[in-house]
C-alpha positions as CSV (number, residue, x, y, z in Angstrom):
1,M,155.6,132.0,63.2
2,T,157.7,132.7,66.3
3,R,158.8,129.6,68.0
4,F,158.0,128.6,71.7
5,A,157.9,126.2,74.1
6,L,155.5,125.3,77.0
7,G,156.8,124.6,80.4
8,T,156.2,124.6,84.2
9,F,158.2,127.0,86.4
10,D,158.2,128.1,89.9
11,A,159.4,131.6,91.4
12,G,158.4,130.9,94.8
13,N,155.0,131.0,94.8
14,G,154.2,127.7,93.5
15,P,154.3,126.1,90.1
16,Y,152.6,127.9,87.1
17,P,152.1,127.2,83.2
18,G,154.9,129.2,81.1
19,L,155.2,130.1,77.7
20,V,159.1,130.4,76.7
21,V,159.8,132.5,74.5
22,G,164.0,132.7,73.9
23,E,165.2,133.2,77.4
24,N,161.9,134.6,78.6
25,I,159.0,133.3,80.5
26,H,155.3,134.5,80.3
27,D,153.1,133.3,82.9
28,I,150.2,131.6,80.8
29,T,147.5,132.3,83.6
30,A,148.1,136.0,82.9
31,F,146.3,136.0,79.5
32,T,144.5,132.7,79.4
33,A,142.0,130.8,82.0
34,Y,144.4,127.7,82.2
35,D,146.0,126.8,85.7
36,S,148.6,124.4,84.6
37,T,150.1,122.8,81.5
38,A,147.8,119.9,81.8
39,A,144.9,122.2,81.0
40,V,146.4,123.7,78.2
41,L,146.9,120.2,77.1
42,Q,143.2,119.4,77.5
43,D,142.2,122.0,75.4
44,W,145.5,122.1,73.1
45,S,144.3,123.1,69.6
46,R,142.3,126.4,71.1
47,A,145.4,126.9,73.8
48,F,147.9,126.8,70.8
49,A,146.1,129.3,68.8
50,L,146.4,131.6,71.8
51,L,150.1,130.8,72.7
52,V,150.8,131.8,69.2
53,A,149.5,135.3,69.5
54,E,151.0,135.9,72.8
55,A,154.5,134.8,71.5
56,E,154.2,136.9,68.4
57,N,153.1,140.2,70.3
58,P,153.7,139.8,74.4
59,S,151.1,141.3,76.5
60,T,152.4,140.0,80.1
61,P,155.7,141.0,81.5
62,A,158.4,138.1,81.3
63,V,161.1,137.0,83.7
64,S,164.0,135.4,82.8
65,A,164.4,131.4,82.5
66,S,167.3,131.8,85.1
67,D,164.9,133.4,87.7
68,V,162.8,130.6,88.1
69,R,162.6,127.1,89.0
70,T,162.1,124.5,85.8
71,L,159.6,121.9,86.7
72,P,158.8,119.2,84.9
73,P,157.0,120.6,81.7
74,V,153.6,118.6,82.0
75,T,152.1,119.4,85.4
76,R,149.8,117.1,86.3
77,A,151.3,114.6,84.4
78,G,149.8,111.7,82.8
79,Q,150.6,108.3,81.9
80,I,153.8,106.9,80.1
81,Y,154.1,104.7,77.8
82,G,157.8,103.4,76.9
83,A,159.1,101.6,73.5
84,G,161.6,98.9,74.7
85,A,164.6,97.6,72.5
86,N,163.6,100.5,70.1
87,Y,167.0,101.7,68.3
88,R,168.5,99.2,65.9
89,E,172.1,99.8,67.6
90,H,171.3,99.7,71.1
91,V,169.3,96.4,70.6
92,I,172.9,95.0,69.3
93,Q,174.8,96.6,71.9
94,M,172.8,95.4,74.8
95,S,172.6,91.8,73.4
96,V,176.3,91.7,72.9
97,A,176.6,93.3,76.9
98,H,173.9,91.3,78.4
99,K,174.7,87.9,76.3
100,L,171.3,88.1,74.8
101,G,171.1,85.0,72.3
102,T,171.9,81.8,71.2
103,E,174.5,80.2,74.0
104,G,177.9,79.9,72.8
105,L,178.0,82.5,70.6
106,S,180.7,84.8,70.3
107,E,180.4,88.7,70.4
108,S,180.5,89.3,66.8
109,E,177.9,86.6,66.2
110,L,175.4,88.0,68.7
111,A,175.5,91.3,67.0
112,A,174.9,89.7,63.9
113,E,171.7,87.5,65.3
114,A,170.5,90.9,66.8
115,A,170.9,92.8,63.7
116,R,168.7,89.9,62.1
117,D,166.1,89.9,64.7
118,I,165.9,93.5,64.7
119,D,165.5,93.6,61.0
120,E,162.7,91.2,60.9
121,R,160.8,92.5,63.7
122,K,160.7,96.3,62.2
123,A,159.7,94.3,58.8
124,N,156.8,92.1,60.3
125,G,156.9,92.8,63.9
126,E,155.4,95.1,66.5
127,P,156.6,97.3,69.2
128,Y,157.4,96.3,72.2
129,V,155.7,99.1,75.1
130,W,156.1,99.1,79.0
131,T,154.3,101.8,81.0
132,G,155.7,104.0,83.8
133,V,154.7,106.1,87.0
134,A,154.3,109.6,86.8
135,S,155.6,110.0,90.5
136,A,158.7,108.8,89.0
137,I,159.2,112.1,86.8
138,S,161.3,115.0,88.2
139,G,162.7,118.1,86.4
140,A,165.5,118.8,83.8
141,Y,167.7,120.1,86.5
142,D,166.4,118.4,89.5
143,D,169.1,115.7,91.3
144,V,168.8,112.0,90.3
145,V,168.5,109.9,93.4
146,L,170.2,106.9,93.1
147,P,168.5,104.2,95.6
148,A,171.1,102.3,98.1
149,G,171.5,98.5,97.6
150,W,172.0,98.3,94.2
151,D,175.2,99.6,92.0
152,D,173.7,99.4,88.0
153,H,171.6,102.5,87.6
154,D,171.8,102.9,84.2
155,W,170.8,106.0,81.9
156,E,168.7,105.9,78.5
157,L,168.3,109.2,76.9
158,E,165.0,109.6,75.1
159,L,162.6,111.7,72.8
160,G,159.3,112.2,74.6
161,V,156.8,112.4,72.8
162,V,153.5,114.2,74.7
163,I,150.0,113.5,73.6
164,G,147.5,116.5,72.5
165,R,144.2,114.8,72.0
166,R,142.6,111.5,72.8
167,A,143.8,108.8,70.7
168,R,141.9,105.6,70.2
169,H,142.4,103.2,67.1
170,V,144.6,105.7,65.3
171,P,146.1,104.7,61.9
172,V,150.0,105.5,61.2
173,D,149.4,108.0,58.9
174,E,147.3,110.1,61.1
175,A,149.1,109.5,64.3
176,L,151.4,112.6,64.4
177,D,148.4,114.6,64.2
178,Y,147.6,113.3,67.8
179,V,150.9,114.7,69.4
180,A,151.0,118.2,70.9
181,G,154.5,118.1,71.2
182,Y,158.5,116.8,72.1
183,T,160.2,116.7,75.2
184,I,163.5,115.3,76.5
185,C,163.7,112.2,78.9
186,N,165.9,110.4,80.8
187,D,164.7,106.9,81.3
188,L,166.6,105.4,84.1
189,T,167.0,101.9,84.8
190,T,168.7,99.7,87.3
191,R,169.8,96.7,85.4
192,S,169.7,93.7,88.2
193,L,166.1,94.8,88.7
194,V,165.0,94.1,85.4
195,P,164.9,90.1,85.5
196,R,162.9,88.0,87.5
197,K,164.5,84.7,88.5
198,D,162.3,83.8,91.4
199,I,159.5,83.9,88.3
200,A,161.3,83.0,85.4
201,M,158.6,82.6,83.2
202,M,157.1,86.2,83.9
203,G,160.4,87.5,82.6
204,T,161.2,90.8,82.9
205,D,159.9,93.2,86.1
206,W,159.8,97.2,84.3
207,M,158.1,98.3,87.3
208,R,160.6,97.7,89.9
209,A,163.8,98.5,87.7
210,K,162.5,101.6,86.4
211,N,160.1,103.7,88.6
212,F,162.3,104.9,91.6
213,P,161.5,108.8,92.3
214,T,163.2,111.1,90.2
215,F,164.1,108.2,87.5
216,Y,162.4,110.3,84.7
217,P,164.3,113.4,84.3
218,T,162.0,115.3,81.9
219,G,162.2,118.7,80.3
220,P,163.4,121.3,80.6
221,W,160.0,122.1,78.3
222,L,157.8,121.0,75.4
223,V,158.2,122.1,72.1
224,P,155.0,122.2,70.0
225,A,154.9,119.5,67.1
226,Q,154.9,122.2,64.5
227,F,158.5,123.3,65.3
228,V,159.5,120.0,65.1
229,T,160.1,119.2,61.2
230,D,160.9,115.6,61.5
231,P,161.1,113.7,64.7
232,L,163.3,110.9,63.2
233,D,165.9,113.2,62.2
234,L,166.9,114.6,65.3
235,G,170.6,114.2,67.2
236,I,170.3,113.2,70.4
237,R,173.4,113.2,73.1
238,L,174.4,112.3,76.5
239,R,177.3,113.5,78.3
240,L,178.5,111.9,81.7
241,N,180.9,114.5,83.4
242,G,181.7,115.8,80.3
243,K,182.3,112.7,78.4
244,T,179.9,112.2,75.3
245,M,178.3,108.4,76.2
246,Q,175.3,108.4,73.5
247,D,175.3,110.4,70.4
248,S,173.0,109.1,67.6
249,N,170.0,110.1,65.6
250,T,166.2,109.4,66.2
251,G,166.2,107.7,62.9
252,D,167.9,104.6,64.3
253,M,164.7,103.9,65.5
254,V,163.0,100.7,64.7
255,F,159.5,102.1,65.1
256,G,158.9,105.7,64.9
257,P,156.5,107.7,66.9
258,A,153.5,107.4,64.8
259,E,153.9,103.5,64.6
260,L,154.3,103.8,68.4
261,I,151.3,105.7,68.7
262,A,149.2,103.5,66.5
263,Y,150.1,100.5,68.3
264,I,149.5,101.6,71.9
265,S,146.1,103.2,70.6
266,R,144.7,99.9,69.5
267,F,145.1,99.0,73.4
268,V,144.2,102.1,75.8
269,S,143.2,105.2,75.6
270,L,146.1,108.0,74.7
271,E,145.3,111.0,76.5
272,P,146.4,114.3,76.8
273,G,149.3,114.8,78.8
274,D,150.5,111.4,78.4
275,M,154.1,111.1,77.5
276,V,155.3,108.1,74.9
277,I,159.4,107.9,75.2
278,T,160.5,106.0,72.3
279,G,163.6,104.1,73.5
280,S,167.2,105.1,73.9
281,P,169.9,104.8,71.3
282,P,173.3,103.0,71.8
283,G,175.5,103.8,74.4
284,N,173.9,103.1,77.7
285,G,176.1,102.1,80.9
286,S,175.3,98.7,80.2
287,H,178.0,99.1,76.9
288,W,180.4,101.2,78.7
289,G,180.7,99.0,81.7
290,R,180.2,102.0,83.9
291,F,177.0,102.7,86.1
292,L,176.0,106.1,87.9
293,R,177.6,107.0,91.1
294,A,177.0,109.7,93.3
295,G,178.3,113.1,91.9
296,D,178.1,112.5,88.4
297,V,176.5,114.7,86.2
298,M,174.1,113.8,82.9
299,E,173.8,116.4,80.5
300,C,170.9,115.8,78.1
301,E,170.1,117.0,74.7
302,I,168.4,116.7,71.7
303,D,168.3,119.0,68.9
304,G,165.9,122.0,69.0
305,L,164.4,120.4,72.4
306,G,167.1,122.2,74.9
307,L,169.1,120.6,77.3
308,Q,169.0,119.2,81.0
309,R,171.4,118.9,83.5
310,T,171.2,116.7,86.3
311,E,173.5,114.9,89.3
312,C,173.4,112.0,91.0
313,V,173.1,111.9,94.9
314,A,173.0,108.9,97.0
315,G,169.8,107.7,98.2
316,E,168.5,105.4,101.0
């Protein structure tokens, strides 16, 4: 089977769904009735067979990826479900950076306490999942707008899992059958907006901390699950101005994509086009004591899923 990906592109006449084969883009509307990637995902099993056939023997002209604008891969995007505290080493780093643990412990003691807690949760606990808004999604090469008023905007590179059919009460051993494909998502967070000190009993406020416009650079495209041998064995890396800040493997997840889908589907109906972002590996700005500034360039890559490059600009 010829390897391909799915994306959304604009050559100047509006967005269209594209089949990505190597560096070439084929307009899906030219050989199917699907007018968007959202429509493709709504009919994923049938659509996938058509895409396979076109990738093997193209019947339509191609344009170079460099000649079109790359938009977020799923248009119109569905819901975003985010896994929090889902990489073991990331949880340990954040616990030390934010002194999350028993008061008075040293850094090494906080790290050891966090390690014990995360291992216990993996063995006997459940995932922690929050929701994001689709209006905050931007493309893989779009600018990231840093809103004024805060100076602790942080990066969090994540594996995105895109749903290909309705999932409700799905068992773990069947959960990956509901995945259309995988993509890259950089889940930005304004750290000082996470805690709600005015309503301490409510804890954290993910809505205001994670959902500014452009805070989910996604793509460049969606790689079908058939081309991802093991979503829990992918290198995942983020560079800031050329310097590596995150360099890990998805195998460090506490709960993998199958466990997350099974958990989420107990409470909500996952629909085609929804995206589950699976947590971030160690190496966030909180760990390095370095947050995003205007002019910074982030390069994010996950093995086999492409590369996104975004520049930070000052916002209002």
